[in-house]
A tleap script that builds the chain and sets N, CA, C and O, in Angstrom:
source leaprc.protein.ff14SB
mol = sequence {
  NMET ARG GLN HIE PRO VAL TYR LEU LEU PHE
  GLY VAL LEU LEU LEU ALA THR LEU GLY PHE
  ALA GLU TRP ARG GLY TRP SER PHE THR ARG
  PRO THR GLU VAL LYS ASN VAL PRO ARG SER
  VAL ARG ASP ASN PRO GLY SER TYR ARG PRO
  ALA TYR LEU TYR TYR GLY SER GLY ARG TYR
  LEU ARG GLY CLYS
}
set mol.1.N position { 3.284 -25.349 55.884 }
set mol.1.CA position { 2.228 -24.368 55.728 }
set mol.1.C position { 1.786 -24.352 54.262 }
set mol.1.O position { 2.616 -24.188 53.368 }
set mol.2.N position { 0.533 -24.515 54.021 }
set mol.2.CA position { -0.007 -24.541 52.654 }
set mol.2.C position { -0.482 -23.157 52.271 }
set mol.2.O position { -1.002 -22.405 53.095 }
set mol.3.N position { -0.294 -22.837 51.004 }
set mol.3.CA position { -0.738 -21.539 50.493 }
set mol.3.C position { -2.242 -21.581 50.231 }
set mol.3.O position { -2.818 -22.632 49.949 }
set mol.4.N position { -2.840 -20.431 50.331 }
set mol.4.CA position { -4.264 -20.318 50.056 }
set mol.4.C position { -4.491 -20.480 48.552 }
set mol.4.O position { -3.722 -19.926 47.766 }
set mol.5.N position { -5.521 -21.220 48.124 }
set mol.5.CA position { -5.739 -21.470 46.702 }
set mol.5.C position { -6.048 -20.203 45.893 }
set mol.5.O position { -5.924 -20.206 44.668 }
set mol.6.N position { -6.444 -19.135 46.563 }
set mol.6.CA position { -6.731 -17.885 45.848 }
set mol.6.C position { -5.447 -17.329 45.230 }
set mol.6.O position { -5.480 -16.776 44.131 }
set mol.7.N position { -4.327 -17.472 45.922 }
set mol.7.CA position { -3.055 -16.990 45.377 }
set mol.7.C position { -2.650 -17.782 44.139 }
set mol.7.O position { -2.140 -17.211 43.175 }
set mol.8.N position { -2.871 -19.077 44.160 }
set mol.8.CA position { -2.592 -19.910 42.998 }
set mol.8.C position { -3.468 -19.494 41.819 }
set mol.8.O position { -2.979 -19.355 40.698 }
set mol.9.N position { -4.741 -19.299 42.068 }
set mol.9.CA position { -5.666 -18.873 41.018 }
set mol.9.C position { -5.267 -17.509 40.463 }
set mol.9.O position { -5.295 -17.298 39.250 }
set mol.10.N position { -4.896 -16.584 41.348 }
set mol.10.CA position { -4.469 -15.258 40.915 }
set mol.10.C position { -3.215 -15.343 40.044 }
set mol.10.O position { -3.128 -14.677 39.013 }
set mol.11.N position { -2.261 -16.147 40.452 }
set mol.11.CA position { -1.028 -16.300 39.681 }
set mol.11.C position { -1.274 -16.918 38.313 }
set mol.11.O position { -0.701 -16.477 37.316 }
set mol.12.N position { -2.124 -17.935 38.263 }
set mol.12.CA position { -2.431 -18.576 36.989 }
set mol.12.C position { -3.166 -17.609 36.073 }
set mol.12.O position { -2.865 -17.552 34.881 }
set mol.13.N position { -4.116 -16.853 36.594 }
set mol.13.CA position { -4.841 -15.872 35.784 }
set mol.13.C position { -3.919 -14.756 35.303 }
set mol.13.O position { -4.035 -14.299 34.166 }
set mol.14.N position { -3.013 -14.321 36.158 }
set mol.14.CA position { -2.067 -13.277 35.774 }
set mol.14.C position { -1.145 -13.751 34.651 }
set mol.14.O position { -0.932 -13.032 33.675 }
set mol.15.N position { -0.605 -14.948 34.787 }
set mol.15.CA position { 0.264 -15.490 33.744 }
set mol.15.C position { -0.498 -15.738 32.438 }
set mol.15.O position { 0.040 -15.516 31.353 }
set mol.16.N position { -1.735 -16.193 32.541 }
set mol.16.CA position { -2.539 -16.410 31.338 }
set mol.16.C position { -2.845 -15.092 30.636 }
set mol.16.O position { -2.799 -15.013 29.409 }
set mol.17.N position { -3.154 -14.062 31.411 }
set mol.17.CA position { -3.436 -12.748 30.829 }
set mol.17.C position { -2.202 -12.170 30.163 }
set mol.17.O position { -2.290 -11.635 29.057 }
set mol.18.N position { -1.051 -12.268 30.819 }
set mol.18.CA position { 0.184 -11.765 30.223 }
set mol.18.C position { 0.578 -12.561 28.979 }
set mol.18.O position { 1.055 -11.986 28.000 }
set mol.19.N position { 0.384 -13.852 29.011 }
set mol.19.CA position { 0.671 -14.675 27.838 }
set mol.19.C position { -0.244 -14.328 26.673 }
set mol.19.O position { 0.208 -14.258 25.530 }
set mol.20.N position { -1.519 -14.111 26.948 }
set mol.20.CA position { -2.468 -13.734 25.904 }
set mol.20.C position { -2.119 -12.371 25.326 }
set mol.20.O position { -2.182 -12.178 24.112 }
set mol.21.N position { -1.751 -11.422 26.184 }
set mol.21.CA position { -1.371 -10.084 25.718 }
set mol.21.C position { -0.125 -10.156 24.847 }
set mol.21.O position { -0.031 -9.452 23.842 }
set mol.22.N position { 0.835 -11.002 25.222 }
set mol.22.CA position { 2.038 -11.167 24.410 }
set mol.22.C position { 1.704 -11.796 23.064 }
set mol.22.O position { 2.238 -11.388 22.033 }
set mol.23.N position { 0.830 -12.780 23.076 }
set mol.23.CA position { 0.428 -13.462 21.848 }
set mol.23.C position { -0.294 -12.509 20.899 }
set mol.23.O position { -0.107 -12.571 19.683 }
set mol.24.N position { -1.130 -11.619 21.468 }
set mol.24.CA position { -1.871 -10.658 20.648 }
set mol.24.C position { -1.019 -9.463 20.230 }
set mol.24.O position { -1.386 -8.735 19.308 }
set mol.25.N position { 0.118 -9.255 20.901 }
set mol.25.CA position { 0.990 -8.140 20.558 }
set mol.25.C position { 0.629 -6.848 21.257 }
set mol.25.O position { 1.034 -5.770 20.822 }
set mol.26.N position { -0.128 -6.945 22.336 }
set mol.26.CA position { -0.506 -5.746 23.081 }
set mol.26.C position { 0.690 -5.235 23.868 }
set mol.26.O position { 1.546 -6.012 24.291 }
set mol.27.N position { 0.742 -3.908 24.063 }
set mol.27.CA position { 1.841 -3.312 24.803 }
set mol.27.C position { 1.350 -2.050 25.500 }
set mol.27.O position { 0.416 -1.402 25.028 }
set mol.28.N position { 1.975 -1.699 26.619 }
set mol.28.CA position { 1.632 -0.469 27.319 }
set mol.28.C position { 2.252 0.749 26.643 }
set mol.28.O position { 1.761 1.868 26.796 }
set mol.29.N position { 3.316 0.530 25.907 }
set mol.29.CA position { 3.994 1.632 25.231 }
set mol.29.C position { 3.921 1.432 23.728 }
set mol.29.O position { 3.711 0.318 23.247 }
set mol.30.N position { 4.093 2.510 23.002 }
set mol.30.CA position { 4.111 2.418 21.557 }
set mol.30.C position { 5.468 1.906 21.098 }
set mol.30.O position { 6.487 2.220 21.714 }
set mol.31.N position { 5.494 1.129 20.036 }
set mol.31.CA position { 6.791 0.703 19.513 }
set mol.31.C position { 7.536 1.884 18.910 }
set mol.31.O position { 6.931 2.762 18.295 }
set mol.32.N position { 8.837 1.900 19.089 }
set mol.32.CA position { 9.624 3.001 18.545 }
set mol.32.C position { 9.795 2.805 17.046 }
set mol.32.O position { 10.132 1.716 16.582 }
set mol.33.N position { 9.563 3.852 16.316 }
set mol.33.CA position { 9.673 3.809 14.864 }
set mol.33.C position { 10.833 4.690 14.451 }
set mol.33.O position { 10.861 5.879 14.771 }
set mol.34.N position { 11.778 4.119 13.751 }
set mol.34.CA position { 12.971 4.840 13.343 }
set mol.34.C position { 12.794 5.297 11.905 }
set mol.34.O position { 12.470 4.501 11.024 }
set mol.35.N position { 13.008 6.584 11.675 }
set mol.35.CA position { 12.931 7.142 10.325 }
set mol.35.C position { 14.310 7.090 9.672 }
set mol.35.O position { 15.326 7.067 10.366 }
set mol.36.N position { 14.347 7.073 8.366 }
set mol.36.CA position { 15.581 7.102 7.584 }
set mol.36.C position { 16.523 5.954 7.928 }
set mol.36.O position { 17.709 6.176 8.172 }
set mol.37.N position { 16.010 4.751 7.949 }
set mol.37.CA position { 16.839 3.581 8.206 }
set mol.37.C position { 17.566 3.219 6.917 }
set mol.37.O position { 16.935 3.127 5.864 }
set mol.38.N position { 18.898 3.009 6.977 }
set mol.38.CA position { 19.606 2.624 5.756 }
set mol.38.C position { 19.118 1.273 5.245 }
set mol.38.O position { 18.791 0.380 6.026 }
set mol.39.N position { 19.074 1.139 3.919 }
set mol.39.CA position { 18.565 -0.090 3.316 }
set mol.39.C position { 19.523 -1.251 3.463 }
set mol.39.O position { 19.096 -2.406 3.454 }
set mol.40.N position { 20.790 -0.975 3.597 }
set mol.40.CA position { 21.751 -2.066 3.727 }
set mol.40.C position { 22.960 -1.584 4.516 }
set mol.40.O position { 23.051 -0.414 4.887 }
set mol.41.N position { 23.863 -2.479 4.758 }
set mol.41.CA position { 25.095 -2.121 5.460 }
set mol.41.C position { 25.948 -1.222 4.576 }
set mol.41.O position { 26.702 -0.393 5.085 }
set mol.42.N position { 25.842 -1.373 3.265 }
set mol.42.CA position { 26.605 -0.520 2.351 }
set mol.42.C position { 26.216 0.951 2.495 }
set mol.42.O position { 27.059 1.834 2.336 }
set mol.43.N position { 24.958 1.214 2.791 }
set mol.43.CA position { 24.517 2.590 2.973 }
set mol.43.C position { 25.038 3.182 4.281 }
set mol.43.O position { 25.147 4.401 4.412 }
set mol.44.N position { 25.355 2.332 5.237 }
set mol.44.CA position { 25.841 2.785 6.535 }
set mol.44.C position { 26.908 1.798 7.005 }
set mol.44.O position { 26.617 0.944 7.842 }
set mol.45.N position { 28.133 1.890 6.492 }
set mol.45.CA position { 29.137 0.866 6.750 }
set mol.45.C position { 29.557 0.714 8.204 }
set mol.45.O position { 30.045 -0.353 8.574 }
set mol.46.N position { 29.392 1.714 9.033 }
set mol.46.CA position { 29.812 1.595 10.428 }
set mol.46.C position { 28.766 0.964 11.316 }
set mol.46.O position { 29.010 0.778 12.508 }
set mol.47.N position { 27.610 0.630 10.777 }
set mol.47.CA position { 26.517 0.151 11.618 }
set mol.47.C position { 26.709 -1.262 12.129 }
set mol.47.O position { 26.077 -1.642 13.114 }
set mol.48.N position { 27.567 -2.060 11.488 }
set mol.48.CA position { 27.720 -3.451 11.912 }
set mol.48.C position { 28.623 -3.584 13.123 }
set mol.48.O position { 28.645 -4.639 13.757 }
set mol.49.N position { 29.363 -2.547 13.457 }
set mol.49.CA position { 30.284 -2.630 14.594 }
set mol.49.C position { 29.510 -2.605 15.902 }
set mol.49.O position { 28.531 -1.868 16.017 }
set mol.50.N position { 29.918 -3.384 16.880 }
set mol.50.CA position { 29.194 -3.394 18.144 }
set mol.50.C position { 29.439 -2.101 18.930 }
set mol.50.O position { 30.545 -1.561 18.926 }
set mol.51.N position { 28.413 -1.624 19.590 }
set mol.51.CA position { 28.520 -0.416 20.405 }
set mol.51.C position { 28.675 -0.771 21.878 }
set mol.51.O position { 28.387 0.054 22.745 }
set mol.52.N position { 29.118 -1.969 22.166 }
set mol.52.CA position { 29.275 -2.419 23.540 }
set mol.52.C position { 30.642 -3.081 23.699 }
set mol.52.O position { 31.331 -3.361 22.718 }
set mol.53.N position { 31.010 -3.319 24.921 }
set mol.53.CA position { 32.302 -3.954 25.191 }
set mol.53.C position { 32.212 -5.442 24.876 }
set mol.53.O position { 31.196 -6.081 25.147 }
set mol.54.N position { 33.258 -5.977 24.314 }
set mol.54.CA position { 33.275 -7.398 23.989 }
set mol.54.C position { 34.624 -7.976 24.409 }
set mol.54.O position { 35.665 -7.587 23.881 }
set mol.55.N position { 34.597 -8.886 25.341 }
set mol.55.CA position { 35.828 -9.466 25.863 }
set mol.55.C position { 36.061 -10.887 25.352 }
set mol.55.O position { 37.063 -11.505 25.714 }
set mol.56.N position { 35.167 -11.419 24.524 }
set mol.56.CA position { 35.247 -12.815 24.117 }
set mol.56.C position { 36.490 -13.157 23.326 }
set mol.56.O position { 37.001 -14.271 23.441 }
set mol.57.N position { 36.992 -12.229 22.523 }
set mol.57.CA position { 38.144 -12.549 21.687 }
set mol.57.C position { 39.467 -12.247 22.380 }
set mol.57.O position { 40.525 -12.498 21.804 }
set mol.58.N position { 39.437 -11.722 23.583 }
set mol.58.CA position { 40.660 -11.380 24.288 }
set mol.58.C position { 41.092 -9.953 24.019 }
set mol.58.O position { 42.021 -9.450 24.652 }
set mol.59.N position { 40.422 -9.301 23.083 }
set mol.59.CA position { 40.741 -7.909 22.770 }
set mol.59.C position { 39.663 -7.003 23.342 }
set mol.59.O position { 38.528 -7.429 23.556 }
set mol.60.N position { 40.019 -5.781 23.580 }
set mol.60.CA position { 39.081 -4.786 24.088 }
set mol.60.C position { 38.551 -3.993 22.903 }
set mol.60.O position { 39.300 -3.258 22.260 }
set mol.61.N position { 37.270 -4.137 22.614 }
set mol.61.CA position { 36.650 -3.405 21.519 }
set mol.61.C position { 35.622 -2.439 22.098 }
set mol.61.O position { 34.901 -2.777 23.036 }
set mol.62.N position { 35.563 -1.265 21.546 }
set mol.62.CA position { 34.594 -0.292 22.040 }
set mol.62.C position { 33.907 0.387 20.858 }
set mol.62.O position { 34.353 1.440 20.402 }
set mol.63.N position { 32.857 -0.194 20.374 }
set mol.63.CA position { 31.979 0.426 19.395 }
set mol.63.C position { 32.674 0.983 18.173 }
set mol.63.O position { 33.622 0.402 17.647 }
set mol.64.N position { 32.182 2.110 17.744 }
set mol.64.CA position { 32.667 2.721 16.508 }
set mol.64.C position { 33.919 3.528 16.759 }
set mol.64.O position { 34.471 4.117 15.830 }
savepdb mol mol.pdb
quit
């Protein structure tokens, strides 16, 4: 069973539109802006620690 060419055209146009929007930087939502960001890790020494579980080293780590 062959697909109707309109679906192919719709899919190509949809992907092209989404690609163009990504290239231009368009978004449906506003980017989140964080105030008072520390300038370096020295200003906020605990920020480098992961806030998620990490099993790669064989140890159980849980954030800060």
